[in-house]
C-alpha positions as a printed Julia matrix, in Angstrom:
176×3 Matrix{Float64}:
   0.0     0.0    0.0
   1.13    3.5   -0.75
   0.84    6.29   1.8
  -2.11    7.65  -0.19
  -3.9     4.28   0.04
  -3.19    4.13   3.76
  -4.59    7.63   4.23
  -7.76    6.55   2.4
  -8.1     3.74   4.96
  -7.48    6.13   7.85
 -10.22    8.42   6.54
 -12.73    5.66   7.39
 -11.9     6.06  11.1
 -10.81    9.66  11.56
 -12.81   12.74  10.55
 -10.36   14.67   8.4
 -10.79   18.45   8.4
 -12.61   18.62  11.75
 -10.75   19.79  14.87
 -10.7    17.18  17.64
 -12.4    19.46  20.15
 -15.21   20.35  17.72
 -18.62   18.78  18.49
 -18.83   17.57  14.87
 -15.77   15.37  15.43
 -17.51   13.0   17.83
 -20.77   12.95  15.88
 -19.1    12.2   12.54
 -19.59    8.91  10.71
 -15.83    8.37  10.81
 -15.63    8.74  14.57
 -18.57    6.36  15.01
 -16.71    3.83  12.79
 -13.66    4.47  14.96
 -15.54    3.53  18.13
 -17.07    0.42  16.55
 -13.74   -0.88  15.27
 -12.02   -0.12  18.59
 -14.69   -2.06  20.47
 -14.38   -4.99  18.04
 -10.6    -4.85  18.34
 -10.84   -4.82  22.1
 -12.98   -7.97  22.12
 -10.78   -9.7   19.56
  -7.75   -8.64  21.58
  -9.16  -10.26  24.69
  -9.72  -13.47  22.76
  -6.22  -13.38  21.25
  -4.21  -12.12  24.22
  -3.8   -15.31  26.21
  -3.02  -17.42  23.17
  -0.62  -14.9   21.64
   1.1   -14.23  24.98
   1.63  -17.96  25.49
   2.76  -18.63  21.9
   5.14  -15.66  21.76
   6.54  -16.48  25.19
   7.48  -19.97  23.99
   8.77  -18.81  20.58
  10.87  -15.97  21.99
  11.76  -17.5   25.36
  10.61  -14.31  27.06
   7.83  -12.95  29.23
   5.25  -11.18  27.1
   3.4    -8.09  28.27
   0.26   -7.11  26.38
  -0.74   -3.47  25.94
  -3.37   -4.26  23.34
  -6.02   -2.64  25.45
  -4.47    0.83  25.58
  -7.47    3.04  25.0
  -7.91    4.53  21.57
  -5.29    2.61  19.58
  -6.02    0.38  16.6
  -3.51   -2.34  17.38
  -2.54   -5.48  19.21
   0.61   -4.66  21.2
   2.93   -7.26  22.76
   6.24   -6.29  24.41
   9.13   -8.49  25.44
  12.79   -8.43  26.47
  15.85  -10.32  25.31
  18.58  -11.28  27.79
  21.17  -10.18  25.22
  19.78   -6.63  25.3
  18.72   -5.72  28.84
  18.33   -2.0   28.03
  15.83   -2.54  25.24
  12.14   -3.37  25.03
  10.88   -4.99  21.84
   7.26   -4.67  20.8
   5.27   -6.52  18.21
   2.52   -4.09  17.2
  -0.12   -5.26  14.75
  -2.54   -2.72  13.27
  -6.09   -3.82  12.76
  -7.05   -1.07  10.32
  -4.21   -1.46   7.81
  -2.51   -4.76   6.87
   0.83   -4.05   8.53
   2.76   -4.81  11.68
   5.93   -3.4   13.2
   8.59   -4.67  15.56
   9.75   -1.67  17.55
  12.96   -1.5   19.52
  12.79    0.98  22.38
  16.0     1.94  24.18
  15.08    2.35  27.85
  17.93    4.75  28.62
  17.0     7.29  25.92
  13.4     6.32  24.96
  14.5     6.34  21.33
  12.63    3.97  19.08
  13.43    2.34  15.77
  12.01   -0.45  13.64
  14.89   -2.37  12.04
  17.44   -3.61  14.59
  15.41   -6.52  15.96
  15.27   -8.12  12.51
  18.99   -7.47  12.0
  20.06   -8.76  15.41
  17.58  -11.64  15.79
  16.71  -12.83  12.26
  15.5   -16.27  13.4
  13.08  -14.79  15.93
  11.98  -12.16  13.39
  11.14  -14.97  10.94
   9.19  -16.83  13.65
   7.24  -13.65  14.43
   6.57  -13.0   10.75
   5.25  -16.51  10.15
   3.15  -16.29  13.3
   1.61  -12.94  12.33
   0.75  -14.32   8.88
  -1.08  -17.29  10.44
  -3.3   -14.9   12.41
  -3.43  -12.03   9.89
  -2.88  -13.41   6.36
  -1.36  -10.93   3.94
   0.11   -8.63   6.59
   3.47   -7.02   5.88
   6.25   -5.75   8.11
   6.89   -1.99   8.09
  10.42   -0.97   9.05
  10.79    2.55   7.62
  11.08    4.95  10.56
  10.46    8.03   8.41
   7.39    6.48   6.78
   5.92    5.51  10.17
   6.61    8.96  11.6
   5.23   10.85   8.63
   2.72   13.48   9.72
  -0.72   12.85   8.27
  -2.13   16.24   7.37
  -5.77   17.21   7.8
  -6.59   15.08  10.83
  -6.34   15.46  14.59
  -6.3    12.85  17.32
  -6.8    13.7   20.97
  -4.84   16.9   21.49
  -2.4    16.16  18.67
  -2.85   18.43  15.69
  -0.1    16.63  13.76
  -0.45   12.88  14.32
   1.77   10.45  12.46
   0.98    7.18  10.75
   2.45    5.45  13.81
   0.03    7.38  16.04
  -3.06    6.81  13.88
  -2.66    3.15  12.8
  -0.5     1.73  15.58
   0.33    3.31  18.96
   2.5     5.86  20.7
   2.47    3.87  23.96
   6.11    3.25  24.81
   6.07    0.04  26.79
């Protein structure tokens, strides 16, 4: 998908051109779709969480922490640690409004995030994760481009953010 195609998908769930604090925002068709999909995602997340936590824990030999229920985000979010990298948190974040997932590396000392090093440092685990995601979400692709994910999406607001990014709108900004 191109960025333009992704923005067309986002327009189904976010009222473009309406300020977040405007009454029309919450009464818009897009915002109503937003609430419906978030509720469905929440229920699906509950169903998936125990299974995914268990499966990922075995595959990655790590405790898995789920943040899939962070309010207002269109994603399933599972974080884990690797003994080889005690200062980093890795997160598998799967969007449920666009067919993509990310594996974020978050440095705990600086809170800097990036989306490539896990695959470079742990290619076997990255392959296991990829195959696992495709079993649950056929056709999904891995996004690794930091600039693409952090591209500001013009014309839409979310919460108090007047300049949300693709990462903010389709995934999460929760750093855990």
